[in-house]
N, C-alpha and C positions, 0 to 999 in steps of 0.2 A: 717764772718760769726756769726751768731746767735742760731746756734743750740744748745746751751747748755744756753742760757742766757733768753729763754721764760718764764721760770716757776722757782718756787724755788730748789733746789738740793733737792731728795729725796735718802734717805740711801739705797743700796742694800739689799733685804731680803735675808735670811738667805737660802742656797741651797742646798738641798737633794740631792739623788742620781739624777743620768739623765733619761731621757725616753728613751726605749727600740729602740737602734739603730741599722742600719744593720752592722754586723760587727767593732764592736767597743769594744775591750777587755779591755777597761780602767776600772778607780775604779768606776766610774758609773754600772760597771757590778756586784757590790758588794765586799765584804770583800775578799781578800784573801786567809783566812782559806781553804776553797776547793781546791783549787790548790795545797795548802801546804800537805792537805790530799791524793789527789790524787797522788802527787809526793811519798810520803811516802809509799802509795800501792805500786807503781811502784820498790822502791827500794827493799821493803819487799821481792816481786817475787823474783826480781834476786838474793837476797840473800839467799832465801829459794832455787832456782834452784845449786848456786854454793855451800851449804851445802850438798844436796844432792847428788850434782855430786862426791864431794871429799870423802864424806861418803862413797858410793858404790864403789868408787876406792879404800879405805883403806879396808873395811869391804871384800869385793869380790875379789877384784885386778881386776878389769873388765877395760877393756880400757877404755878412755876418754870420748868417744864418746858414747859405750855403758852403761857408767855411766851415763851421760847427759839425754838418752835417758830413761832409766829406772827411774831416776828421774820424767821427764817429764809424764811418763805413770803413776807414783804414785801420785805426786800433781793432775793430772787430774781424779784422782780416776777410772784408768782403771788397775791398779796393775802395778808390775815392772814387766819386760820381760826378761828371763824367771822366772815366780816364784818360780817353783822346783828346779831352782839350787840355791835360797836363800841358804846360810847355818843359823844356829840359831844366831850368831851377827847379819846378813844380814836381817833377819825377826826381830830382835828385834829395828835394826835400820828403817828399814821398817815402823814400826807401830808408832815411833815418827815421820817421814817424812809425814806417812799418815795424823797423827793427826795433824800436824803443816800446812801442806797442806788444806787441812778443813778449818781450822780458817782461813788461810790467804786468800784464795779464798772466802770464805764466808765476810772478813772484807771488800774485795774489790769492790763485788758487793753492799753491802750496802754503802759504801763511794761513789761509784760512783751515785748510786741512788739520795743520798742525796746531791749529787753536783747539779746534775741537776735540783732537786727539787729548789732546794735555788737559781741557776740562775734563773731558770723560775719566780720564786716570787720575786727576786730581780728585774728583769725587769718590770715585773708590777706594783710592788709597787713605783718604782723608776720611772717609766712614770706617774704614778697619781701623784707625790709627785712634779715632775716639771711642769706637766700641773697646777698644784694648786700655784704654786711660779709664774707663769707666769701670770694667772689669776689676781694676785694680786698687779700687777705692776701698777705704776701711776708715768706718767712724767719719762718714761724709753728711751734708745736711742736705734734702731733696726741697727743691723751692718750686712749688707750683704756682705758674703765674710769672710772666714776667712784667705786669705792670709797674705801677708807681711804685705799691707797696713791695713787690715782688723784687725788685730794683734796690730797693733800699734797705730790704733783707740781705740780698746778695753782697752789697756793698759795706755790710756791717760784718757779716759771717768772714768774707773773704780777707779782710783788714787782719782779723785775728789769725789769718794762715790756717783756717780749718776749709778743705776742699767742699766743694758743692754740686749738685747738679740739678739743671732747671729745665722743667719739663714745661713747653710751651705749643699751644695747637697753635697760635698764631705764627705764621712765618713772618712777617713784619717786626712784629715785636720779639720774635727769638732772635730777629738779628742784631738788636741792641746788644745780648748777651755774647754773640759771635763775635761781635766787634770788639770784645772785651777778654775775647778768651775764655769764656766761660763752658764748662760743659754741659752740651745742649741735647733734650731728646725733645725732636718735634711729636708732638702727639698728646692723646686725652688722658691725662692724668686720674682719670676714674675706671681707666680701661685695667686689669690688673697685668697684662702684658707688659704695659707700657712701665709699670713700678717697677715690674720685675727686672726689664731690663736697666731701670735705675738702680739695681742692689738695694732694695728696701732692706732686704734682711741685714746687709750689712749697715745698715745707718743709723745714725745716732740720733735723729730727728727730722724731723718733715714740717715745713711751714705751707699750709692750703692758703694761698694770699690772691684767688682768682677772686673776678669782680661780683660773680653772682654767688650768691646764699645757695640757693639750689645743688650749684656744682659742689660749693665748699662741702656741702654738708655730702654727698655722693663719694668725692675724696677722701672724706676724713672716715664713712664706713667702709673704701673700699682697702684703704691703708689699715684699719683697725684690724682688719679682717686677716689682712696676710702678714703682719707685727703688731701682734698682742702688746707689747710691752715697749712699743715706741712712742718718746715723746712726740706730741702731734700738737703744733699751732697754726689755730684758724681765723680767717678773717671774717667777720662779720658785717654785713652795710646795716642791718637792719636790728633791732635789739629783740624784737622776734626770734631771729636766728640763732641767737646766742642760745638759748635752753635747748634747739634741734643739734647743735652741733656737739653741744656736751652731752648730749643722748646717745648721739652719733659712734663716740670715743673719744672727742678731743681733749687732749690734755687743758687746754687754758683757751680760750674765746676771744680776742681782741677787736674792737671796734673803732675805725680809724676816725671816726666822729667822736664817739663819747672821748677816746684819750685826745683828741685835739681840743675838746671842751676844757676837759682835766687840765692840759698843760696851758692852756689859757688862762685859766683859774690860779695855776700856782705862779705864773709869771707876774699877774695883777697883784697877787698877796706877799708871795715868796721870791720876789726876781731875783736875789742873789744865791738860794738855797737852789733853784731851778737850773740855772745857769751852771754852778759847780755840778751838780748832777748829770746835765748835759756833756760836760768836758769829762767826767771821770767816767760815763758808760758807754760813749762813742769814740769807736776809733777812728773815726774820720775829722776828727776836730784838728782846726788848722791852728789851734793855741799854740803858743811857745812852752808852754808849763803843759810838760809831760806827767800824769798824773791818771791812772785809771784803777777803777774796781772791778776786781777779778775774783773768781771761786777758782780753786784749787783741790781736784781730789787728793787723798792720802794712800797713795796706794800701799800694796802688801809689803814691798821692800823700802818702804821709806825709813829714814832717820830719825824721822818724828816719831815714828810709833812710841808709846807709852810715855813721851817726854814729856816733863813739867815744864812749866816758866812760859810756854812756846809763844805767849802773846809779847809777853814782856822781851823776851829774847829778840825775837820779830824785830821789834822797834829798837833794842841796842845794837843788831849785829847786821840789820839790812836796810833799816829804814822804813820798814814795811809796816802799815799797822792793823792789826787781825780786828776785822769789827764783829764777826760771829762766826761761829761755828756751827754746821749743821751734822748732825747725827745721821747714823743709817735707818733710824726710824724717822727721820723728818723731823725731829726737834730741833729746835733751832733757839742757841746759848747766844744773846747780844753781849757783847764785851766781857769775852768769857777773863776769868779770873785767870791769875798768874798760877795755879797749880791745876787747870781744867786739863784733864787727859786728851791723849790725841788718840783717837783709833785708826786703822785701815777700813776706809768707804767714808769717812768721815770728809765734811767741804769746809776748806777757810774760806771766808771770804775776807780778801783784803783789800787793802789802798795803799797805793803806793806809786815809785817812780816804773816805767813799764822793765825796766832790763832789770830792777831789782827784783819785780815780781817773777820773773824767769828764774833767777836764782832759788825764789821760793818754791816753782814749781821744780826745777832739779832737786831740793831737799826734799821736797813731797815724793819723788819718785815717778813724775812726770815723764 
């Protein structure tokens, strides 16, 4: 798959508050301070009710329900019932209770109004900031679907410093992405307008990872019509869907079930090889051994252009092993010899320490 190899990696821009989304109560709805104030108002009202009930019970000797009813009438500014039966101690207490009730109710109204205004303004400005962030993207990857497969794709891609935009029609699944500060568009990925909002023309690849094979076919068809040269990876739940997705324009099709079966077979027959590949290919490995397999594109201004003995020089100077070279015509030369020429547009497939690979990217002009 060449989704992440067609252009130099770009760092993800800083992500501001997200767009206004239906029924999404995550951090993109703004800070939690308004919620804390609302909770404080509720607690204050309950505490005031308790104080008033106990106060009338002590000063007037009323039954609990009558004391509660009198407190409720007082806080609502209607007066206690019956007012004429209040003793002097009860009237003094009632004055304090009325004052506290007016202040508490006034504060409650002001707090609720402020919370509503802040929420609406947060939605508006959050949406504008997200639209601006998406508009700035170049060389990003569009992920259609925030299910289990889409989430893993998002984690792997962002771990490599490549910006992403997630398109998800289910607000509950989109919340997962929002909580992790991903750029999210809530909408149908089969809609051209939604893909255009994700700036598909500037994307470096698209992953269609929704659970429905039929919907994946529509997504691939729509995306291919809008971006004829865009690498598109598609998920297929059924084997019969793989050929349909390829005909629709997918660059490659992966089935989670066939991949899982293949991986299980490798773990049973070649466990050490599989563990090494997992370590080298995943950016989320927790192993202390910092090793990765990367593909590095040779740019027009690279200092490696026309150089000889690239493979041996990389091993000696950087500690990086060049496993293969993919030329512009698609041919792959495994274990290139010391005299293999390097041209602009070639890809070096190398393994080594992540920091050393960054140095190789610098030499390649990335």
